[in-house]
Residue, then its C-alpha position, 0 to 999 in steps of 0.5 A: m842879850k848882854k854879850r851882844l850888846l857887849t860885843l857891839c859897844l865894843s866895836l863902836i869903840v874900836v871904829f870911833s879910835m880908829t876915826s879919831c886917830g886918823a883925825d889925829l894924824n891929819a892935824q898933828k905936825e909930827i908924824y911918829g918923828e916925822s915932820r908933816a912939813e918934810i913928808e909933804k915937802d919930799m912928795i912934792q919934789m919926788a912928783q915934781t921929778v918924775n913929772s919933768m921926765n919923759d918916757n923914755e926917761l922914766q924907762q932908763l931910771s927904772d932899768k937902772y933901779v932893777n940893775l941896782a937891785e940885782e947887785a945889792k949886797t943886803e936885802v934893805d939896798k935890794n928893797q929899796a931898788n926894786m920900791y924906786a923902780q915899781f913906782l917909776s914904772s906905775v908912773k909911765e904906765a899912768n902918764g897916758e891916762l892922767g895928762k899934762f900936770e896942773e898943781f898939788g892938792d891936799m894931803t892926807v895920812s891914814k893908819a891902818g895897823k902899822t901901816v900908814t899912808c901919805s896921799l898927796e893929791e895930783i891936779c892933771s889935765k885928763r885925769n886926777c891921781d894921787l900920790l901914795f907914801v907907804y911907811t910901816i911902823v917899826n919901833d915908833n919910826m916910820k920906814l918908807t916901804g911904798i911908793n906908787v901914783n893911783p889914778r882916780y876912777s869915778k864910780l861909773e868907770i870902777f863899775q864898768k871895769a868890774l863889769l869887764n873882768v866879771l864878763m872876761g872871766m864868765l867867757i874864759v870858764f864858758a870856753v874852758l867848759i866848751l874845751i873840756s866837753l869837746i875833750i870828752r866827745a872824743f873819748k868817745i869817738f876813739p872806740y868808734l874808730e878802732e872798731r871802723k879800723k878793725k873792720a876795715k882788717e877783716i875785710n882786706a884780709v887774704p883768706e888761707p889756702v884749703v889744702e886739700e887731702d892727698v887721697n891715697l889711690v894705692d889704698d883705694l884700689e886694694l879696697v875696692a878689690v877686698i870689697s869686690a871679692a867679698i861681694a862675689a863670694s857672697s852673692g856667687l856672682t863674679t867680679d864682672d857683674f858688677v861695678v865699684r862706682q863709689i866708696r864712702r868712708r865713716 
């Protein structure tokens, strides 16, 4: 019982410490050596830049960063170029949902492990979104490792999307099961088809010709003469008194 209470107390301490840490980050003017005002300024400039570009310009700039990533000589430059390319692609995809930009909202800061996320709200005509700057803490300093745009969805929309994903998953599973059952049935049909093919071959087979043995007539005449002579000798008759009509061999 004491161990359970101790575990519960430690868990509560961890939760409250994380909450207080997040509150402190939002209240601090500097976040791991970076000015909060400068971070917010950079985020606003980034948002204004991409919001002023059309889809073609966003695609061209994204392709440019993709090429820079392929030509990068260091891993750091490659990761940075890929980060901007992915960010521009996400902005292009979200533009249709967001509509026209109107104004900026509040900036919030949260921390999870060694990751600090700065979120700047953008108020748009169709749907609001969050511009995210993701930093990784390295030696008590922050390094920008990700930029993204997340449209805000209501709980009903999230539920509908989750339900749609579940239905799609179920349909795929049922389709796969039906396909497997058809394959199993096909394996049962193959022996039946082979048996029919075998029977058809037997029916259409040409019968072998019957080979009749040649009868040696000369030997039969000699045998008749011998038998006739033997009957005549034993009965006292002549060979003219009877006729041998058939000889059966055993």
